[in-house]
C-alpha positions as CSV (number, residue, x, y, z in Angstrom):
1,X,-55.5,8.0,278.8
2,X,-52.6,8.7,281.2
3,X,-49.5,10.2,279.7
4,X,-46.2,10.3,281.6
5,X,-42.6,11.3,280.8
6,X,-39.3,11.3,282.7
7,X,-36.4,13.5,281.8
8,X,-33.0,13.1,283.4
9,X,-30.2,15.8,283.0
10,X,-26.8,14.8,284.3
11,X,-24.3,17.5,285.5
12,X,-20.7,17.4,286.5
13,X,-21.6,18.4,290.2
14,X,-24.5,18.4,292.4
15,X,-24.3,22.3,292.6
16,X,-24.9,22.4,288.8
17,X,-27.9,20.2,289.1
18,X,-29.3,22.5,291.9
19,X,-28.8,25.5,289.8
20,X,-30.8,23.9,286.8
21,X,-33.5,22.8,289.3
22,X,-33.9,26.4,290.5
23,X,-34.1,27.6,286.9
24,X,-37.1,25.4,286.2
25,X,-39.1,25.9,289.4
26,X,-41.2,28.7,288.0
27,X,-42.4,26.2,285.3
28,X,-43.3,23.4,287.9
29,X,-47.1,22.8,287.8
30,X,-49.1,20.4,289.7
31,X,-48.4,17.7,287.0
32,X,-44.4,18.0,287.3
33,X,-42.2,16.6,290.1
34,X,-38.5,17.7,289.8
35,X,-35.8,16.7,292.3
36,X,-32.1,16.2,292.6
37,X,-30.6,12.6,292.7
38,X,-26.7,12.6,293.1
39,X,-25.6,14.9,290.0
40,X,-28.8,14.6,288.2
41,X,-32.0,16.7,288.0
42,X,-34.9,14.4,287.3
43,X,-38.2,15.8,286.0
44,X,-41.3,13.5,286.2
45,X,-44.5,14.5,284.2
46,X,-48.0,13.1,284.4
47,X,-51.0,14.5,282.6
48,X,-54.1,13.3,280.8
49,X,-53.1,15.4,277.8
50,X,-50.2,14.5,275.5
51,X,-50.2,18.0,274.0
52,X,-49.6,19.3,277.7
53,X,-46.8,17.0,278.2
54,X,-45.2,17.9,274.8
55,X,-45.5,21.6,275.4
56,X,-44.2,21.2,279.1
57,X,-41.1,19.2,277.9
58,X,-40.4,21.9,275.3
59,X,-40.6,24.5,278.3
60,X,-38.3,22.5,280.5
61,X,-35.7,21.9,277.6
62,X,-35.6,25.7,277.0
63,X,-35.2,26.5,280.8
64,X,-32.5,23.9,281.0
65,X,-30.7,25.2,278.1
66,X,-30.7,28.7,279.8
67,X,-29.3,27.2,283.1
68,X,-26.6,25.5,281.1
69,X,-25.5,28.9,279.7
70,X,-25.5,30.3,283.3
71,X,-23.4,27.5,284.5
72,X,-21.0,27.7,281.7
73,X,-20.7,31.5,282.3
74,X,-20.1,31.0,286.0
75,X,-17.7,28.3,285.5
76,X,-15.6,30.4,283.0
77,X,-15.2,33.3,285.5
């Protein structure tokens, strides 16, 4: 069985989307494709294991939350 997921994060600016992309790069494995389109970060996941997809989505969401905090902090300076 093939399992896939697509997550789209929308930002105010392309610069913010790039910051978020850079923050999740260490988590990118062979089954994740991440890229910027306009002001959005798009993550496509594909695996034969639902457990792997769910764990990876959880990791990506956590990393994105950290990126949001960094973006908010830098915007408030």
